[in-house]
C-alpha positions in Angstrom: 16.3 -15.1 3.2 19.7 -13.6 2.7 20.8 -11.3 -0.1 24.3 -10.1 -0.9 24.3 -6.7 -2.7 26.9 -5.0 -4.8 27.0 -1.5 -6.3 30.0 -0.1 -8.2 27.9 1.8 -10.8 29.1 5.3 -9.9 31.7 7.1 -7.8 30.7 5.2 -4.7 31.4 1.5 -4.2 29.3 -0.5 -1.8 28.7 -4.0 -0.4 25.8 -5.0 1.8 24.2 -8.1 3.4 20.5 -8.1 4.1 18.3 -10.7 5.8 14.6 -11.4 6.2 12.9 -14.1 8.3 9.7 -14.1 6.4 8.2 -13.2 3.0 6.9 -9.8 4.1 10.1 -8.1 3.0 10.9 -6.7 6.4 14.5 -6.9 5.5 17.3 -5.9 7.9 20.7 -4.6 6.8 23.2 -6.9 8.6 26.2 -5.1 7.2 27.0 -2.3 4.8 30.4 -1.1 3.6 30.6 2.1 1.5 33.7 3.8 0.0 33.7 7.1 -1.8 37.4 7.8 -2.2 40.1 8.1 -4.8 40.7 4.4 -5.2 39.3 2.4 -8.1 36.5 -0.1 -7.6 38.8 -2.9 -8.6 40.9 -1.9 -5.5 37.9 -1.6 -3.1 35.1 -3.9 -4.0 36.6 -7.3 -3.1 38.4 -6.1 0.0 35.1 -4.7 1.2 33.3 -8.0 0.6 36.1 -9.9 2.4 35.8 -7.5 5.4 32.0 -7.9 5.6 32.3 -11.7 5.4 34.8 -11.7 8.3 32.9 -9.2 10.5 29.6 -11.0 10.1 31.0 -14.5 10.0 29.1 -15.0 6.8 29.1 -18.3 5.0 28.6 -17.1 1.4 27.1 -20.5 0.5 24.1 -19.5 2.7 23.0 -16.5 0.6 20.0 -16.9 -1.7 21.0 -14.5 -4.4 23.4 -11.7 -5.4 21.8 -8.3 -6.1 23.8 -6.2 -8.5 23.3 -2.6 -9.6 23.0 -3.4 -13.2 23.4 0.0 -14.8 23.5 2.6 -16.2 26.6 4.2 -14.8 30.3 4.2 -15.2 31.3 1.8 -17.9 34.3 0.6 -16.0 32.5 0.5 -12.7 29.6 -1.5 -14.1 32.0 -4.0 -15.7 33.8 -4.5 -12.3 30.6 -5.0 -10.4 29.2 -7.3 -13.1 32.3 -9.5 -13.2 32.3 -9.8 -9.4 28.6 -10.7 -9.3 28.9 -13.2 -12.1 32.0 -14.8 -10.5 30.1 -15.2 -7.2 27.0 -16.5 -8.9 28.9 -19.1 -10.8 31.1 -20.2 -7.9 28.2 -20.3 -5.4 25.6 -21.6 -7.9 23.3 -18.7 -7.0 21.0 -16.5 -9.1 21.6 -12.8 -9.7 19.0 -10.1 -9.2 19.5 -7.2 -11.6 18.5 -3.9 -9.9 18.6 -0.9 -12.3 21.0 1.7 -10.9 18.5 4.5 -10.9 15.8 2.4 -9.2 18.3 1.6 -6.4 19.1 5.3 -6.1 15.5 6.3 -5.9 14.8 3.7 -3.3 17.1 5.7 -0.9 14.3 8.2 -0.6 11.4 5.8 -0.2 8.7 7.6 1.8 9.6 11.0 0.3 6.6 12.9 -0.9 6.3 13.9 -4.5 8.6 12.8 -7.3 12.0 11.3 -6.8 14.5 12.0 -9.6 18.0 10.5 -9.4 20.5 12.1 -11.8 23.9 10.8 -12.8 26.3 12.8 -14.8 26.5 11.0 -18.1 28.8 13.6 -19.7 28.3 14.9 -23.2 25.6 17.2 -21.9 23.4 14.4 -20.7 22.3 12.7 -17.4 21.2 9.2 -16.7 17.8 9.6 -15.0 14.4 8.3 -14.3 11.3 9.6 -12.5 9.8 7.7 -9.6 7.5 7.8 -6.6 7.7 5.5 -3.6 4.9 4.8 -1.1 4.9 2.3 1.7 8.2 0.8 0.5 6.7 0.3 -3.0 8.8 1.9 -5.8 6.6 3.1 -8.7 8.2 3.9 -12.1 6.7 7.1 -13.5 9.3 7.2 -16.3 12.0 4.5 -16.6 15.7 4.9 -17.1 16.9 7.2 -19.9 19.9 9.3 -21.0 18.7 12.8 -21.9 19.8 16.4 -21.5 19.1 18.3 -18.3 16.9 20.7 -20.3 14.8 17.8 -21.5 14.4 16.4 -18.0 13.3 19.7 -16.7 10.6 19.9 -19.4 9.4 16.4 -18.4 9.2 17.3 -14.8 7.2 20.5 -15.5 4.4 18.3 -16.9 3.8 16.6 -13.6 3.4 19.8 -11.5 4.7 18.1 -8.4 7.5 18.7 -6.0 10.6 16.8 -6.9 13.6 15.6 -4.9 16.9 15.2 -6.7 19.8 13.0 -5.7 22.9 11.5 -7.4 26.3 12.6 -8.6 24.6 14.8 -11.2 23.3 17.1 -8.5 26.6 19.0 -7.9 26.9 19.5 -11.6 23.4 20.7 -12.3 22.0 22.0 -9.0 22.5 25.6 -9.8 20.9 25.4 -13.3 18.0 23.4 -12.0 17.2 25.8 -9.1 18.0 29.1 -10.9 17.1 28.5 -14.6 15.1 25.4 -15.3 12.6 24.8 -12.5 11.0 27.0 -9.8 13.1 26.8 -6.6 10.0 26.3 -4.5 9.2 23.1 -6.4 12.5 21.2 -5.9 14.5 19.7 -3.1 17.9 18.0 -2.9 18.6 14.9 -0.8 20.8 15.2 2.3 24.4 14.0 2.1 23.8 10.6 3.7 21.2 9.7 1.2 22.3 11.3 -2.1 24.6 8.6 -3.5 24.4 4.9 -4.4 23.9 2.5 -1.4 24.3 -1.2 -1.6 21.7 -1.6 1.1 19.1 0.0 -1.2 20.1 -2.3 -4.0 19.8 -5.2 -1.6 16.3 -4.2 -0.3 15.0 -3.8 -3.8 16.8 -7.0 -4.8 15.0 -8.9 -2.1 11.7 -7.7 -3.4 12.5 -8.6 -7.0 13.9 -12.0 -5.9 10.6 -12.8 -4.2 8.8 -11.8 -7.4 10.9 -14.2 -9.3 12.9 -11.6 -11.1 16.3 -13.4 -11.3 18.8 -14.3 -14.0 21.6 -16.8 -14.0 25.2 -15.6 -13.7 25.7 -16.6 -17.3 22.7 -14.6 -18.5 23.6 -11.3 -16.7 24.9 -8.4 -18.7 25.2 -4.7 -17.5 22.8 -2.2 -19.0 24.9 0.6 -20.3 21.9 2.4 -21.7 24.1 4.0 -24.4 27.3 2.9 -26.2 30.7 3.7 -24.8 33.0 6.4 -26.2 35.3 3.7 -27.6 32.4 2.2 -29.5 31.2 5.6 -30.7 34.7 6.4 -32.0 35.0 3.0 -33.7 31.6 3.5 -35.4 32.6 7.0 -36.6 35.9 5.6 -38.0 34.0 2.8 -39.8 31.5 5.3 -41.2 34.2 7.6 -42.4 36.1 4.7 -43.9 33.0 3.6 -45.7 32.3 7.0 -47.1 35.9 7.4 -48.2 35.8 4.1 -50.1 32.4 5.0 -51.6 33.9 8.1 -53.1 36.6 6.2 -55.0 
């Protein structure tokens, strides 16, 4: 079994190829390319894929599926990843495996004791987050993906009375508040640098599990999960609401 994985949901862009010789999901990462730099994902994703294909002498027609970090995350990043995955799926006639972004992030820390809590800065005072545990490579969803304030998240975590490990691009933004104001410092940990951002290999490993469970969609069926509407959509709705109220007053 061979899975091609893509992740451009956040600041990091990644491409990975994973293989397994049986159905026990003992997947091996054959190649992984990660970039966290100033360039846009539209500049990096396809060149990374091309480089991996060359370095591993990969025939893309031999992959079984394309695993894609399906959201939430950066609206632009998700669209770039989605378009790339859909294009590959259509061209290669392969299914897509949609891996929720926060599940992929949490899988970085599989084997970690206690709760795993990825946080992505969603702006407007909110984070994209979820609460997970992971034992023996099995990811368990305690609370699924949501967009909430960091204060609301802290209150949820207090209810579980367990140590929690945070990771994601929301950590630099909220680390001080979490450790000094919202939660007891003794109850929280933060993932090390090599594990605290999106990794295409984690998306691929989960994608392989989901593929074996039959959780696939066609390229035509795939759509990113933005979790909330974009700023442009919010502004348009506000304009239409204001216009409607103005016309109602006439």
